[in-house]
N, C-alpha and C positions, 0 to 999 in steps of 0.2 A: 518467554525466555528471549526473545528478539528484540523486545521493547528498548532496551539500552542502546543495541545497534541502530535501530531506526531514529531514536532520538539524536544520535551523533550525526546520521547522514541527513537529518532534517526532513525525514519522510513520514513521520509518524501519523500526521493528519491525513495522509493519502493511503493508508494501509487498511484495507476493508476485508473482513473475513466473512463468508457466508455461503449458502448453498448455491448451486446453479441458479435456482428461482430468484435469489436476491441479486445475482449477477445479472441476469436478463433485466431485472427491475432497473438497476443503474444504467443499463445501456439504452433501454427504450425511453428513459426520462432525461437523457443527456440534453435534449433541446427543449425541455421544459416538462411538466407533469402531463403526460399524454391522456390521461384520465380526465383530468380536469378541462383540458382543451376540448375534448369531445363532449363531456358533460355541459359545459358552457354552450356549445353549439346548439344543444337541445333545449336546455333551460338556462337561458343566459343569467349570469351573475356579474354583474360590474366589477366587483371587488376582485373576484378571482381573475376576470380578463385584464385588469391593471397589473396585476401580479405576473400573469403570463407575459404581457408585454414588457415588463421591466426585468425579465430574466436575463442574465448574461451568462454565457457558456465559456469555461475556461478549460482550453484544450491542453491535455498533457499525454506524453506517451504512456501507455499501460502495459504492464507485465503480468500475466496470469501465472500463478503458482497452484497447480492442481495437487491435492493430496489424494493418494490412491486412484490412480487413473483408471483402474478397472471399473470403478464406480461409474465413471462417464459412460461406459459401454453397456451398462445394464437397460433393460427395456423402458425405464422412466425417462431416459435421456436421449441417447444416441438413437437417431431415427424417429424420436418423438418431438412434439412441439410444446412451446410455452404459449398459452392463450389468455392473455389478461383481459380484463372485463371492467367497463366503465358502470358507474351506477347512477340511478336518478332517485332522489327522496322527495316527496311531496304529500301534503295530506290527502290529496285526491287518489294517489297511489295507494297509500296505505288502507284507505277504504275500500279501494277496488280488491286488494289482496284480501282484505277482511271479508268482502262478499264471496270470493272464490272459496276461502277456508270455511265458511259457515254452510255454503252450499255443496261442499264436497261429496257428500252422500247422494246428490241428485243427478248424478251423470251429466253435469253441465257440458255444454258444447259452446263453441265461439259465439254462434248466433245469440245463443241465451245471454251470455255475458254482454253482448253489444246492445242488448234491449234494455239494460239495467241503467238506473240513474247514475251510478257508481262509473260505468264506462263512459257516459256523456260528459261528466265532469271532468274525467280524465283527460277526454280528448281535447276539452277547452283549454287545459293546462298544456298539453304536448301538442299545440297547433301545428298542424302540417306534417306530424309524425305518427299519424293513425296506423299506417302499416308496420312501424317498429313496435307499436303497443300491441297489435294484433298477432303479432308474432311471440311477443313475450307472453300473452294470455294463452296462446296455444301450448307453450313450453309449461306454464303453469298448471294448466288443466291436466296435462299429462303428469308432471311430477308431483301433483298433490295426492294422486292415487298410489304412490309407491314411497311411503315414508321410510321404509326399512333399509338402512344402509348403514355401513360401518363407521359411524361418528362416536365421539365421546363428549360428554358434558362435564366441564369443569370452569371454576372461576366464572361462572354465569355465561359461559360461552361454549359454542358447539366447535370442536376441533377434529382433525383428521391426522392420522399418523403420518409422518413425513420423514423418511430416513430412519435417524436416532431419536426423534422427538415428536411433540405435537404442533401441528401448525393451526393458527386460528384464522388464517388468511385464505385457505383453500376453501372453495365453495363448488359443489356439484349442482350446477343448474340451479333449479328452484327447489330441489330436494332438501338443500340446506335450510332455506327460507322457511318451508312448511315444518322442518324438524324444530326450528325455534318455536313455532305455533304449537307443535305436539308437545314440547317439553314445558312450554309455557302453561299449558292446560293442565300438565302434571306437577305444577308449582316448582319446577327445577330451573325455570329461567324467568328473570325478573320482568317487569312491564318496561323498565328502561332498556334492557337488553334486547327485547323483543322490537321496541320501537326503532332501535339503532341498526336493527338488522333486517328491517321490512324495506324494501326498495326494489326497483327494476334494475336488472343487470343484463349487459349485452356485450359481446365480444368484440373488441376493438381491433384485432389483429391476431395474426398467428406467426410465431417466431420459432424457427428450427434451433434446437439446442446445438446441432451439430455446427452451426454457423457462429455460435458464441465465440469460440476462441480466435476466429477471424478478425474480431474486432481489438485484438492486443498486438503491441509491437513486437513482444517476446513471449515465449511459452516455456515454463519451466515445471518441474513436478517432483514429488517424492513417492516412492511406492515399494511395497515389498512384494508386489505381484507382477512386476513388469515381465518377467520371463515366462509367466504362464498365459500372455495374451497369445490369441490365435494369430496365425499369419496374417489374415485379412486385417485384423485391428493393429497389428504391428505395422502394417503399410499405411493404414489411416494415420497412425500417429507420426510416421516418417515423412510421407508424401503431402498429406492434407495439411498437416500442422507444422511440418519442417521441424520436428523434434527427432534430430538424429544422433546426438551424443549421449552416451549412457555412460554413467559411472556407477560400478556396483561395490557394495561395501558389505562386510560380514555383519549378522545380526548381533547386537549385545545382548538382546533378550535370550538368545540361544545359549551365550556363555554363561548367564546367569542361570538360566534353566539348568544347564547341565552341572554345574556347581552344586545347586541347590539339591539336585537328584543324588549327586555323590554323597553329599552330607546326610541325606535321608538313609541311603543304604549303609554308611557307617553306623 
């Protein structure tokens, strides 16, 4: 409904709507694709390195408009952190994961995996990163034993509930990876989807959701629940985020609802 106004102001290409996770993604990638930079450090790819070198940042003042400020204070955001991960794909990695999956009933230990040919080939691929590989294997050995968690299979992908929808970008360690293996065995996931989702993943940083608004020049918002915020939450809004001007308007929904009720009574 604001598209016409944004066009008149010439800012339509700079308006972005999304969840707090999407906002975090835009912020951490302002200097370039942080995941690709880390991935190229471990598995160099000259084409990607050239793209990173050619990256040009355009700095603009940013305004944050929050819809329903109380959502920001729930347990998923305020006081919590956004933890992105980089991924590594390679044939040797796929074969190593296959080995762990096929031998999941054998109570594998790290020392057992390290004696396998799949592990040795993988070490040759990730030269100098044996410790990173070992930590990933420990996580896989743990997660392969606990396949049951709340995921959904649709559109040949595994997703998780996020706010009002389903996100296919969320992963729970290697539980998600082995959920793909499990559903593939049930013929619910295709070979291509399994291949695309078989990789090593590792955290590349931890970013506080509470710090996200600090990256914006101005903060505004609309909410029907501002009056219901607790005193500490009000203090955070006013002192930490400098939102001190409030404008209250009557709800149009209430007026329509009352008229509708009156008509029903008659």
